[in-house]
N, C-alpha and C positions, 0 to 999 in steps of 0.2 A: 368482555372488554375487547378493547382493541390490536388488533392482530399489529397493530402498524406498517409505514410502509416507509421506503428506501425512492425519494428525490433524488431527482434528474435532471436535469437544465445541459445546458450546450452554450454555454457563454463562448465566443470567438473561438479558439480551438484551443481551447479548453472544456473540458467533460467535469463538474460539480455533481456527484455526490454527497449526498445526506442523510448520518439516521435518524431517521420520522417519527418516534415512539417518543417522543417529548413527558409525556403526563410515565410512563412508567422506563423512566432514564434509558429510555434507548432500550432495553433488554429487547433481546432477539428474538423472534418467535421461528415460526417451520417460515413461513410470510419472507419475510424480513431474508433468510439466506438462499431463499429462491428469486428473492428477488432482484436483491442483491448483485447473485451474482447471473443474475438479468443483464443488467445496468450494464456491471460491470464490462461483456461481451460488448452491449449493447456500444458503449465506447470505445474496445478494443477492436471492432468491430470496421469505423468511421473513423479512413485516410484521413478526415478531416483534422481529427480530436489530437491531440498531437504533445496531452500528458490530462493526468488525474489530479481531481484536489478530493480526497474524503476527508466525510470532518461528520460533525452530532448536532442537531436540535438539541436547543435548551439549554439545561442544566450541568451537563454530563457531554461526554462522549458517548457510553454506554459503560451499561452495571455487569456485562458478557448476557449470558443463559439468562431465560423467560426459562424458567428449568418447568415450569408446569402444562408448559405449551410445546417442549420438543423435549420433554419427556421422553413419554412412548416411541418419537422415532429412535430413539438415537439406541435407546434397552432393546429395540428390534434391531437396531444394524444400520440402518434406513441414513445418507447422508442429503440431507437437503442439496448439493449442488451436484447437479446434473456435470456427467462426464465429458460432453463435448457443449461445453459453456466455461468460462473464464472462470478459474478457482483465486477468488484476490487475498486467498492462503498460501497457493504453490501447493496444492498439497491435494488434492481429490483428481482437480479438471486440470481445466489447458491450461496453458501454460501464458502467461499478461505478456507483452509483448512493447504496453503505452508505460512510458515511464508514469508510477505513483507519488504523488505528495500526501502528507495527512495534517491537517487539520487537528489538536488534540486538548481536553479543554477536562475540569471537575476528577470524575470519574470514568478514568481508564480501564477498564479493568480486562482479564483470564482475553475475551474474543478481541476488545481493542487494547489491548498491553500486543494480540498478535497482529492485528493487520498495520499497525507502527511498527513491529518488526522487523513484516515484508518489507512495503513499503521504502523506496529511497532514498525518504531525505521525510522527516517527524520537521515537524516546527508543535509548540510545547508549549502552551499557555505557564508562566509557572503556578503555580501551588498544581498543578495538575497531577492527578496520586494512578501513578499503575500498580496495577497484581494478578495473576495468576494464583489465581484461587482455588482453583481448581478440587487441588489438594483440599483442600479442606471438606468436599464436599462429594468426598468419595467417591474421585475419576481424575483423572491424570488431562496436564494439557494439549489439543490433538490439530492444535490448529499454528506449531511453526515454534513452539513454550519450550520446546524441550530437547531440537535441538539449532532452526534461527535462532535464536537465543545465544547458545555456547556456540554458533560460527565469529555474534561476534561482540560476544564480552568479554568470551571468556570461563572453562569450562564451570572450575567453581564463582566463581562473579556469579555467571546463572542460576548455577544448583544452590544460593544462596537464598532467591528467592520463590523457585518452582517446591524444595524437600518443605516449602517455612510458609508457601502461599500468603506468604508476608508484600506488607504493600512497600512501596513505592516515589516517590518523588520527581519533578519535572530535571533536578538537577542529578538529580542518584542518575536516570535515566540519560540523563549530558555526561554524568561519567562514566558511565559503562559504554553510552553508542548507540546505544535508543535511540533518544532525539539530537541531533545533528543541533537547534536551534530556539533557546529560551527564550519566549519574545512576553510581553506585559498583556496581563486576561483584558480579552480583546480583540487583541490583533493579531490571536495567531491563522482567522482565516487568509486576514488581507495577506500575512504573510504567508501564509502557500500563497495562494495565488498570483502574488507578485516571483515569485518562485515557477511555479507550474509555466509563469509566459518567458521568467527567461530562456527554461529549457523549450517552449512553442517555438522560438525566436529559429535557434538550429535545429544543421540541417538533420530535417523527420528523417532519410536515409539512415546518418548515422548515429543520428540518439539511437536508432531499433535496434543498429546494430551494434553496437556497446554496453547496451543493458544487455543483448541475449547474450554477450559473450563473456557478460559481470554474471551472467546468471548462466551462463557454465561450468563459469569456473567453482560457484559454489552448490551447483547439482548437481554435477559429474565428474568438476575435478581441473586445475589449474591449466593440466597435462592435456584434456578436451580444451581450453579457453585458448590456450597457444596453439597448439593446430588447426582452431578455424579461425586468428589472424589472416593468413594472405587469400588463402582462398574468398572474405569475405572481403579485405579491403581496396583489390581487386579494383571489384566492378561499381565502389564506390568512390577510390580515384576516377574509372570515368563516366562520375552520373554527371546531369548537367545542373545536381550541387556542387559540384564541385568544384567546374568548371566559375558553373557563374560565382563561387565565392575568389577565386582568383580572380576573376576582372573587377567583382566586386572593390580588392585589392588596388590594383593600376588603376583604378577610375578615383580611388579613395572617397567610397559608399555603401552604406549598407547594403549586404545582402538580399538575392531577393528568392526563397525556398523556392519551391516546385517538390517538392519529395520526389524527385525521377532524375 
């Protein structure tokens, strides 16, 4: 049985990360966890990558864990995400500094639902089915389902699905705030790339600063986010990119940002 892989392609200023075990509906193995952290880190450390797009190959985004493969590691308390690498789920490793857009379709269960919850923008194909099914197999969501879902959807809205393991579709995901756009099947990746390119076209220092401030508000509270505004904003105002934006307005042209 294949241990699967994570495909990584750099397309201009976009890093495309694909779950690549379609014969097993992209059920995650230890190898896939390790490889995903590696490629997230590679993309996040590359200043030329201004946005990340995550998607699944084949019929489904992912059906979740391959319990036969990951079970021994999990039972031993081993987390296959090294602390020095970026954790795609923002639980145990480094915090991602690059914006992420997810494109989901088919079944998007457990860790797939949680990576959608962790993304900055989620684009779902009509008919996508989400599910935090961990309680059905004797475990609990461990990638943000018990806290990030609550932040996004509200306590009882999240618990409706966390405590039952019931599935919900793209329309319900949109209602709950998990999904930002619902599109025709087969167009989700194209649309996610379009949004990533819109992000990549903006001033890189400003985008990363805005993302970091938003992350601080979620992880450390809004007072921390407020306290960080002035110390962050002053260098941005004095950056080459800010001056380039001002010149572009005066000259009636599109700015060319360099991340400086």
